[in-house]
C-alpha positions as CSV (number, residue, x, y, z in Angstrom):
1,X,-34.3,25.1,-15.9
2,X,-33.3,25.8,-12.2
3,X,-34.3,22.3,-11.3
4,X,-32.1,20.9,-14.0
5,X,-29.2,23.1,-13.0
6,X,-29.5,21.8,-9.4
7,X,-29.5,18.2,-10.6
8,X,-26.4,18.7,-12.7
9,X,-24.6,20.4,-9.8
10,X,-25.5,17.5,-7.4
11,X,-24.4,14.9,-10.0
12,X,-21.1,16.7,-10.5
13,X,-20.5,16.6,-6.7
14,X,-21.1,12.9,-6.4
15,X,-19.4,11.8,-9.7
16,X,-15.9,11.4,-8.1
17,X,-17.3,9.1,-5.5
18,X,-19.1,7.0,-8.1
19,X,-15.9,6.7,-10.2
20,X,-14.0,5.4,-7.1
21,X,-16.7,2.9,-6.3
22,X,-16.8,1.6,-9.9
23,X,-13.0,1.3,-10.3
24,X,-11.6,-2.3,-10.2
25,X,-10.0,-3.5,-7.0
26,X,-6.6,-4.0,-8.5
27,X,-6.5,-0.6,-10.2
28,X,-3.4,1.4,-9.3
29,X,-5.6,4.4,-8.5
30,X,-7.4,2.3,-5.9
31,X,-4.2,1.5,-4.0
32,X,-3.8,3.2,-0.7
33,X,-0.2,4.2,-1.4
34,X,1.9,5.0,1.7
35,X,3.6,8.5,1.6
36,X,7.3,8.6,0.9
37,X,9.4,9.2,3.9
38,X,12.0,12.0,4.2
39,X,14.7,9.4,5.2
40,X,13.9,6.7,2.7
41,X,16.4,3.8,2.3
42,X,16.3,0.6,0.2
43,X,16.9,-3.0,1.1
44,X,17.1,-5.8,-1.5
45,X,16.2,-9.2,-0.1
46,X,15.5,-12.7,-1.1
47,X,13.4,-15.1,1.0
48,X,11.9,-17.6,-1.4
49,X,8.9,-16.9,-3.5
50,X,8.6,-13.1,-3.9
51,X,4.8,-13.2,-3.6
52,X,5.1,-14.2,0.0
53,X,8.0,-11.9,1.0
54,X,6.3,-8.9,-0.7
55,X,3.1,-9.6,1.3
56,X,5.0,-10.0,4.6
57,X,6.9,-6.8,4.2
58,X,4.0,-4.6,3.0
59,X,2.4,-5.2,6.4
60,X,5.5,-3.9,8.3
61,X,5.1,-0.4,9.8
62,X,7.7,1.9,8.4
63,X,7.8,0.2,4.9
64,X,6.6,2.5,2.2
65,X,6.9,0.4,-0.9
66,X,7.8,-3.2,-1.9
67,X,8.5,-4.3,-5.5
68,X,9.0,-7.9,-6.6
69,X,11.9,-8.6,-9.0
70,X,15.1,-10.3,-9.9
71,X,18.8,-9.7,-8.9
72,X,22.1,-11.4,-8.7
73,X,22.3,-12.9,-12.2
74,X,23.9,-12.1,-15.5
75,X,21.0,-11.7,-17.9
76,X,19.6,-8.2,-18.7
77,X,15.8,-7.8,-18.1
78,X,15.1,-11.4,-17.5
79,X,11.6,-12.8,-17.7
80,X,10.0,-15.0,-15.0
81,X,10.3,-18.0,-17.2
82,X,14.0,-17.4,-17.7
83,X,14.6,-16.9,-13.9
84,X,12.6,-20.1,-13.1
85,X,14.7,-22.1,-15.5
86,X,17.8,-21.2,-13.6
87,X,19.6,-20.1,-16.7
88,X,19.6,-16.4,-15.9
89,X,21.5,-16.8,-12.6
90,X,19.0,-14.4,-10.9
91,X,17.2,-14.9,-7.6
92,X,13.6,-13.9,-6.9
93,X,13.9,-10.8,-4.7
94,X,12.0,-7.9,-3.3
95,X,13.2,-4.3,-3.1
96,X,11.9,-2.7,0.0
97,X,11.7,1.1,0.5
98,X,11.5,2.0,4.1
99,X,11.6,5.0,6.5
100,X,14.9,4.8,8.3
101,X,13.5,7.1,11.0
102,X,11.1,4.2,11.9
103,X,13.0,1.1,11.0
104,X,16.6,0.2,11.2
105,X,18.4,-2.1,8.7
106,X,18.7,-4.7,11.4
107,X,15.0,-4.7,11.9
108,X,14.5,-5.2,8.2
109,X,16.7,-8.3,8.3
110,X,15.1,-9.5,11.5
111,X,11.7,-9.3,9.8
112,X,13.0,-11.2,6.8
113,X,14.5,-14.0,8.9
114,X,11.2,-14.4,10.8
115,X,9.2,-14.9,7.6
116,X,11.4,-17.5,5.8
117,X,13.9,-20.3,6.5
118,X,17.3,-18.5,6.6
119,X,19.1,-21.9,7.1
120,X,18.1,-23.5,3.8
121,X,20.3,-22.5,0.9
122,X,18.6,-24.9,-1.5
123,X,15.4,-23.0,-1.9
124,X,12.4,-22.1,0.1
125,X,9.8,-24.7,1.2
126,X,8.2,-26.3,-1.9
127,X,10.1,-24.0,-4.2
128,X,13.5,-25.5,-4.8
129,X,16.5,-24.3,-6.8
130,X,19.1,-21.5,-6.7
131,X,16.5,-18.9,-7.9
132,X,14.7,-19.3,-4.5
133,X,17.7,-19.3,-2.1
134,X,17.7,-16.8,0.7
135,X,20.0,-13.8,0.2
136,X,20.7,-10.2,1.4
137,X,21.9,-7.9,-1.3
138,X,23.8,-5.1,0.6
139,X,23.8,-1.7,-0.9
140,X,26.5,-0.2,1.3
141,X,29.4,-1.4,3.5
142,X,27.3,-0.3,6.4
143,X,24.5,-2.6,5.4
144,X,27.0,-5.5,5.0
145,X,28.4,-4.9,8.4
146,X,25.0,-4.8,10.1
147,X,23.9,-8.0,8.3
148,X,27.2,-9.9,9.2
149,X,26.9,-8.8,12.9
150,X,23.3,-9.8,13.1
151,X,23.8,-13.2,11.5
152,X,26.7,-13.9,13.8
153,X,24.6,-13.1,16.8
154,X,21.7,-15.3,15.6
155,X,24.0,-18.2,15.1
156,X,25.7,-17.7,18.4
157,X,22.3,-17.6,20.2
158,X,21.4,-20.9,18.5
159,X,17.9,-19.7,17.7
160,X,17.7,-22.1,14.8
161,X,18.7,-25.8,14.8
162,X,21.0,-25.2,11.8
163,X,23.5,-22.4,11.0
164,X,22.3,-19.4,8.9
165,X,22.8,-20.1,5.2
166,X,21.6,-16.8,3.9
167,X,24.1,-15.4,1.4
168,X,25.4,-11.8,1.6
169,X,25.8,-10.5,-2.0
170,X,26.9,-7.1,-3.1
171,X,24.0,-5.3,-4.8
172,X,24.5,-4.3,-8.5
173,X,21.2,-4.1,-10.3
174,X,17.5,-4.9,-9.8
175,X,15.0,-5.8,-12.5
176,X,11.4,-5.4,-11.6
177,X,9.3,-8.5,-12.3
178,X,6.3,-8.5,-14.7
179,X,3.2,-6.6,-13.6
180,X,1.4,-9.9,-13.1
181,X,3.6,-10.6,-10.0
182,X,3.3,-7.3,-8.3
183,X,0.9,-7.3,-5.4
184,X,-0.1,-10.8,-6.4
185,X,-1.5,-11.5,-2.9
186,X,-4.0,-8.6,-3.4
187,X,-4.9,-9.3,-7.0
188,X,-5.3,-13.1,-6.8
189,X,-6.2,-13.6,-3.2
190,X,-7.7,-17.2,-3.6
191,X,-4.7,-18.5,-5.6
192,X,-2.2,-16.8,-3.4
193,X,-3.8,-18.1,-0.2
194,X,-3.9,-21.6,-1.6
195,X,-0.2,-21.4,-2.7
196,X,0.9,-20.0,0.6
197,X,-0.8,-22.8,2.6
198,X,0.5,-25.5,0.2
199,X,4.0,-24.1,0.4
200,X,4.3,-25.0,4.1
201,X,5.8,-21.6,4.9
202,X,3.4,-20.7,7.7
203,X,3.5,-24.2,9.1
204,X,7.3,-23.9,9.4
205,X,7.1,-20.5,11.0
206,X,4.4,-21.6,13.5
207,X,6.6,-24.5,14.5
208,X,9.7,-22.2,14.8
209,X,8.1,-19.2,16.6
210,X,4.8,-20.5,18.0
211,X,1.3,-20.5,16.5
212,X,0.6,-17.1,18.2
213,X,3.6,-15.4,16.5
214,X,1.3,-13.0,14.6
215,X,-0.7,-11.9,17.6
216,X,2.4,-11.9,19.9
217,X,5.4,-11.3,17.7
218,X,8.8,-11.7,19.2
219,X,11.8,-10.4,17.3
220,X,15.1,-12.3,16.9
221,X,16.7,-9.4,18.6
222,X,14.5,-10.0,21.7
223,X,15.4,-13.7,21.6
224,X,19.1,-12.9,21.3
225,X,19.0,-10.4,24.2
226,X,17.0,-12.8,26.3
227,X,19.6,-15.5,25.8
228,X,22.4,-13.1,26.7
229,X,20.5,-12.1,29.8
230,X,19.8,-15.7,30.8
231,X,23.5,-16.5,30.4
232,X,24.4,-13.8,32.9
233,X,21.6,-14.7,35.4
234,X,22.7,-15.6,38.9
235,X,22.0,-19.3,39.6
236,X,19.9,-20.3,42.6
237,X,19.4,-23.8,44.0
238,X,16.2,-25.3,45.3
239,X,16.7,-26.9,48.7
240,X,15.5,-30.5,49.5
241,X,11.9,-31.0,50.5
242,X,13.1,-31.7,54.1
243,X,15.0,-28.4,54.3
244,X,12.0,-26.5,52.8
245,X,9.7,-28.0,55.4
246,X,12.1,-27.1,58.2
247,X,12.5,-23.5,57.1
248,X,8.9,-22.6,56.2
249,X,5.7,-22.3,58.2
250,X,2.9,-24.7,57.3
251,X,1.2,-21.9,55.3
252,X,4.3,-20.9,53.4
253,X,4.9,-24.6,52.5
254,X,1.4,-25.1,51.4
255,X,1.4,-22.0,49.2
256,X,4.8,-22.5,47.6
257,X,4.7,-26.3,47.2
258,X,1.0,-27.1,46.9
259,X,-0.2,-24.0,45.1
260,X,-2.5,-22.9,47.9
261,X,-3.7,-19.3,48.3
262,X,-3.5,-17.3,51.6
263,X,-6.3,-15.3,52.9
264,X,-6.7,-11.7,51.6
265,X,-6.0,-8.8,54.0
266,X,-4.5,-11.3,56.4
267,X,-0.9,-11.5,55.2
268,X,2.1,-9.3,56.0
269,X,2.8,-7.6,52.7
270,X,-0.6,-6.6,51.2
271,X,-0.3,-3.1,52.8
272,X,3.5,-3.0,53.2
273,X,4.7,0.5,52.2
274,X,8.5,0.1,52.9
275,X,11.0,0.5,50.1
276,X,12.8,-2.7,49.1
277,X,12.5,-5.9,47.1
278,X,10.6,-9.1,47.5
279,X,12.4,-12.4,47.0
280,X,11.4,-16.1,46.8
281,X,11.1,-17.3,50.4
282,X,12.5,-20.7,49.3
283,X,15.5,-19.8,47.1
284,X,16.0,-16.0,47.5
285,X,15.5,-15.3,43.8
286,X,14.7,-11.5,43.4
287,X,11.1,-11.3,42.3
288,X,9.4,-7.8,42.7
289,X,10.3,-4.3,43.8
290,X,8.3,-1.9,46.0
291,X,8.8,0.6,43.1
292,X,6.3,-1.4,41.1
293,X,3.9,-2.2,44.0
294,X,0.5,-0.6,44.1
295,X,-2.7,-0.7,46.1
296,X,-5.0,-3.0,44.2
297,X,-7.7,-3.4,46.9
298,X,-7.6,-7.2,46.6
299,X,-5.9,-7.8,49.9
300,X,-2.8,-9.3,48.4
301,X,0.5,-7.6,47.4
302,X,0.1,-6.5,43.8
303,X,2.8,-5.4,41.3
304,X,2.7,-4.0,37.7
305,X,5.7,-6.1,36.7
306,X,8.5,-8.4,37.9
307,X,11.8,-7.2,39.1
308,X,13.4,-9.3,36.3
309,X,12.0,-11.7,33.8
310,X,14.9,-14.0,34.5
311,X,13.4,-15.2,37.8
312,X,9.7,-15.3,37.0
313,X,7.9,-17.7,34.7
314,X,4.2,-18.1,33.8
315,X,2.1,-21.2,33.1
316,X,-1.6,-21.8,32.4
317,X,-3.6,-22.8,35.5
318,X,-6.8,-24.8,34.9
319,X,-7.7,-25.3,38.6
320,X,-10.8,-23.1,38.2
321,X,-13.5,-23.3,35.5
322,X,-11.6,-20.8,33.4
323,X,-7.8,-20.7,32.7
324,X,-5.6,-18.3,34.6
325,X,-2.0,-17.4,34.2
326,X,0.0,-18.7,37.1
327,X,3.3,-17.1,38.2
328,X,6.1,-19.2,39.6
329,X,9.8,-18.7,40.4
330,X,12.2,-20.0,37.9
331,X,14.7,-21.9,40.0
332,X,12.6,-22.7,43.1
333,X,9.5,-23.4,41.1
334,X,7.5,-21.9,44.0
335,X,3.9,-21.0,43.4
336,X,3.8,-17.2,43.7
337,X,0.3,-16.2,42.6
338,X,-1.4,-15.1,39.3
339,X,-1.1,-12.3,36.8
340,X,-4.2,-10.5,35.4
341,X,-4.8,-8.0,32.7
342,X,-6.6,-5.4,34.9
343,X,-3.6,-3.5,36.3
344,X,-2.6,0.2,35.9
345,X,-0.2,1.8,33.5
346,X,2.4,1.3,32.3
347,X,1.9,-2.4,31.8
348,X,-1.8,-2.9,32.4
349,X,-0.9,-6.0,34.4
350,X,-1.6,-7.0,38.0
351,X,0.8,-9.5,39.5
352,X,-1.3,-10.7,42.4
353,X,1.1,-12.5,44.8
354,X,1.0,-14.4,48.0
355,X,2.9,-12.9,50.9
356,X,3.6,-16.4,52.1
357,X,5.7,-17.0,48.9
358,X,8.0,-14.1,49.5
359,X,10.5,-12.5,51.9
360,X,10.8,-8.7,52.0
361,X,14.3,-7.2,52.0
362,X,14.4,-3.5,52.9
363,X,16.6,-1.1,51.1
364,X,19.1,-0.8,53.9
365,X,19.7,-4.6,54.0
366,X,19.9,-5.2,50.2
367,X,23.7,-4.8,49.8
368,X,24.4,-7.0,52.9
369,X,22.2,-9.8,51.5
370,X,23.7,-9.7,48.0
371,X,21.1,-7.6,46.1
372,X,23.1,-4.5,45.6
373,X,22.6,-4.6,41.8
374,X,19.0,-3.4,42.4
375,X,19.9,-0.4,44.6
376,X,19.7,1.8,41.6
377,X,15.9,1.6,41.8
378,X,16.0,3.6,45.0
379,X,18.6,6.2,44.1
380,X,20.9,4.8,46.7
């Protein structure tokens, strides 16, 4: 009897685990529901087929719930068939519940635009018709103002080749779609993946934002701010080859113009500890600051980041057996060095530069030479 009692006790302890294992994958109890946030807000959005937009938003940090449904039409409780026919006037939408302490409404719209074509008001990829057109259903005047401002900035920055055609519609009512459509990408993975590929959505997004957009996502806000910064960047001119030869030593010319590399520990700046900035020796473009310089032990001046992304560009260098990331100046196109992912915090990067590519400007000479905007780095 004691042995039976122990067996029953053990079985009772493992029973909950067995139930969980045996439950079907698409069971509601098997879902890893995200906890509701204290500052929850709702966004209602249309970006083509709601299977895809629901999938894209459920992967966004700060989103706690996404429901597929219909909005914008005149028919009460429409069915998918009625919406697809276009007779209901509704659009396929998703209703997104998100934590406003983590995500702003602008970030929600930014994410929407980067996962659809906001310039096509005739549908979305293979799905054509008014029921698939892109739209933002604003719940408050504040949401409308944010959306209008963001759309204007995107258009002004000319991020897309065509103007934004996403409608702004005042929210009235939302009708959840049939259970069959909820979390379709989870319940019908094979069918969903085939549909997603055949729709051409990801091919369009790869072309618009790059094939590495998922590993290295860049928001529209970053693109907008980057273009604004570029518009305010001071312009520099590259001298003629004859002038460059006249003004540089043979080593400086060979490094900047022929991509050569100077000898380690045998260059003027590898152990320079003065405060100031380093500029392109050919054009004068501001490149690096002593505030970001550190002792790397390589024998070349090393920095954790550029002074400004406006004057430094990177390319892939295949001169060795393995590819390296080369660093060049934007206007002068001078070869500066390479950047590696073995640097210290906060960036984890090592910009390993040639002293021969740069000229050092000490703090006391920065204003006189036109670099006063960077004096804030030195509490001057």
